[in-house]
N, C-alpha and C positions, 0 to 999 in steps of 0.2 A: 767411237773411235778410242783407240787401245792408246790407255792413259802413261803404260810401261817404261819409264828411260833408266834402266840401267841400275834397279836397283835401289832401294828402301833409304840407304844414307843420303842418295843426289836429291832424290826423292822429298826428304825433311829439309833441304839446304834454304828454299825461298823460304820457309813458313818459321827459321828461328832468324833469319835476317829479320821479319815480323816483329819477332819476338824479342829479341834483343833490340829493336828499335824501340819497342814500350816496355822496355827495363824489364822487362819478366824473366826474359830466362833463364838465367842467371841464377837468379833467387833461387836460398835450397826450401828442398821440402819436410818440413821442423819434423823429422820422425813418424810421419802418418804416414798411411800406406797409400800409395795414388791414386787409385778409385777413391779415395773417404777424402782425400785433399782435392779432387777434381766434383766429388757429387758437394763438399762445404764451397769451393770456391763457386760452384753454378747456384748453388743458391744463395751467393751475395752478391752476384752478377748487379743489382740496382744499387748498391753502395755508392754514394757520391752522385749518383745520378741529381744533376739542377735542370733537366726539363731540355738538356741539349745533346750532348750525347752521352752514353755511356762509360764508363771512367773503365783505360783497361785494365790494370790489376785483376782483379779478382776473377776476368773471362780470360787472360791471360795465363795464371794459373790453370785454371779450367783445362784447356786446351792443353796444356803442360803436364800436364796429371793425365790426362784421357791419353795421352798419345802412348804415357810412360805404361800405362793399365793394357793398352790395346798390343803393345810390344810383348807383355807380358804373358796374354790371353789372345791370342788372334784368330780365335776361332769363334771369339762369344762376338753373336750379335746388337747383346747389348754397349761392349764397350764401341764399335762403332757406331749404333745410335747418340751413344753421349755426345762421344768425337765431332759427329755430324754436325747436331743441332748448338755444340760451344761455339764450332768451326763459323757457323752459320751467325751465329750473335756478332764475335769478334767483325767477320767483315759487315757486317750490316747497319750494326746499333754503336760501334767505336768510330772513334775522326779517326781513318787513315789514309796516305797518302795515296794517288790513284794507282802507284806501283805494288803498293802494300797490300791493298786492298783486293786486286788482282792475284797474288800469290795468293791469297789466301784461300782462294775459289779455286786456282790450280790445284791448291792440293787438298781443298774439298773434292775437288772431282778427283782426283788417284783417290783418295779413300775412297768413295762412292763406288767406283770399280772394283776397287778388290774387294767390297763386302758384296759386292754382284757375283765375282767370282766366286764368292765362297757360298751364298745362295744356289746360283745355277751350274757352276761350273766355268762358266767362260761371263767376261762385260761385253763379250759381241752379241745383245739379243736385240738389235735393233728391228731382225729381218724376223720375228715369232711374234706370235698375236699376243695379244692380255690373257685371251684365255688359256692360254698353253704354258705361260709363263704363272699363272697362277694356279694353275697347275700339280707344275713343279713343287711349289713354297708354301701351298696351302695349310700344309702342319708346320711351318717353321712360324715360331711368333715372332713380332716384330720383323719379318717381311714386309708387309705393309708399312713398317714409317722407314726401310729403309730404302723401299723404293722414291717414298715421299722426298725424301733427304737429297734422293741422287735426283730426283726431277726439280728438289728447290738450289742443288750446289749449281746442275748444269745449267738451270737457267739464269743465275748470280754472276756463272762465268761470261755468259755471252750475253749479258748488258756491259761486261764489259770489255766485251771483243767488238759490238759493233754487230749490227743484228745482220747486214749480209753476210759478214764473214763465219756467221753461227751459223746462219742458214745453209751456207754452202759446205756446210760440215754434218748435217743432216741434225741439229742440237733441235730443231723444232719438233722432230718424229720422235725424238728421246726422250724431251717434256711430256709429251701429250701417252705415249707408251709408260713412263713410269708412272704419272699422275695413273691411267687408269686402272693398271695395276695395282697400285695403293685403294684408290677407291672400292674397288671390286675387298680386297683385302682389309681393310680396317676403316671406314668412312667418317669414323669418328677421330682418327687419330690427329693430334694436334687441333683441336678444335676443329674439327671439320675440315681439314686443310688440304687435303687429297680434291674434295668437290670445290674449295677453295681458289684451290690451284689451277686447275683444267677449267674452270668457270673462267677464271682470270687471263689463261692463256686463248683462250677463244675469244674475249671479247679485249684483248689490245693486240694479238699478235698480229701484222700486216698481211692480208691473203697475197701471197705471193705464187701464180701460178709454178706449177712441179715443185714445190716447197708445201707451201702451206693452203692444199685448196680445201682442206677437211677445216677449216677456221669457219665457223658457223657462230654468229651473234646472236641468236635465239638460243641456241646450247648452252651460249654464255650466261645468258638469264637464267637458263633454268637449273645451273649447276649449282649460280651464284643463291638462288633462291633456295637449293636444298641445303647449301650449306648455312646459309640462313637459319631455315627451320630445325635443323637440330643445333647449331650452338648458337642463339639470338643475343646470346652479349658479350660476342666477342664483337670489337669494334672493325675489325678488319673484315667482316660476314657480313655488317651492314654497311659497311664504308664501299666496299666493292659491288656489292649490289644496287649501291646506290649511283654509284658510277656506272654501272652499266643501263639502269634507265634512261641515265641522262646521255649516255653516249648513243644509245642502240634504238628507246623508243620513249620517242617524243609528247605519247599522250601520258606519260607514268611521268611527267615535267613537274607537274604542280607537287603528287606527294613526295618526288624525291627530293625536291628541295623543302617541303617540308619538314621532311626523316634530317635530311642535312642537318639544318638549322637545332633541330633538337638533338644531333651526334656530338656537337658540336661542345655540348655541353656536359658530354659523358663523365665522368671519371674515371679514370685508369683504375683494376683489379689490382691490388696489391704483390697477389702472387707475378702478374705482368706487368711491370708497372712499365719498366724500359720500352715493350714493345707495344704496347697502348697507346704509350704519350707517344710513339712516332704514328700510330695510324689517326690518333684525334689530331696530328699537327695536319698530316693528308689533310685530313678533313676540315679543318681549317683553311688552306691553301684552295683548297676545289673551291669552298663556300665562297670565299674572296673574289676566285677568278667565275663562278657562277656571277657573281655581284656586279660584277665589270662587265662583264658580255652583257647585260638588259639596259 
């Protein structure tokens, strides 16, 4: 889908509304270069976290600064990666209204599409094969990362649009393609994120004839097992594998239940405090649901 809508100022408007709502857009950057300001704010993203939602100030500053850094260096893959990661954190781990959350991921998709145009010369890549796309960018550092974040932002956008609306716009095919390219280029990126994302897609996407006939529950388990094998300390890798067993492999239920009971006792990693806390909260909720069903 072509996300261009008349130039960058118009595309930034919705995000500026979100940042104004978080009371961070107008705050001055204290004579610190935007890139440095963004990186400092990103490292501080967990400050004030109380186990519920991340506080908006640091991540709002990071997004604002990374936007500025990208405007100053619009051909930098690194700037795209930093901005896409920060936008995902803002839209997922801070408490936003439904409208504000949608605006974050509308903008995230726009940024991701710009990154694809930088990598491939076009954002219209849906009809190309994964190997063809890989061959175009194999020598470009962070190409895998940008395909990964493209999958993540399109998926987050789809969650807020409704599954059938997203399917009619071909989003499921796009998610699968981005994740496959990312897995080939850099399977370890974001704690084995490409395998985790693609496995989760196979695990939870509905099988709709003509749209998602490729969904394969066995493939889901295989991919999630690979993510866990690569980075077993990531609680999302553990949780998503457990959930795939619970949902699709009845013979694995006793093992899955035991591992779920162990998972809820994990402590978040300090460097991923917010991200891990959310995963462990999801694990507790799944354990509670399993207990009710017994």
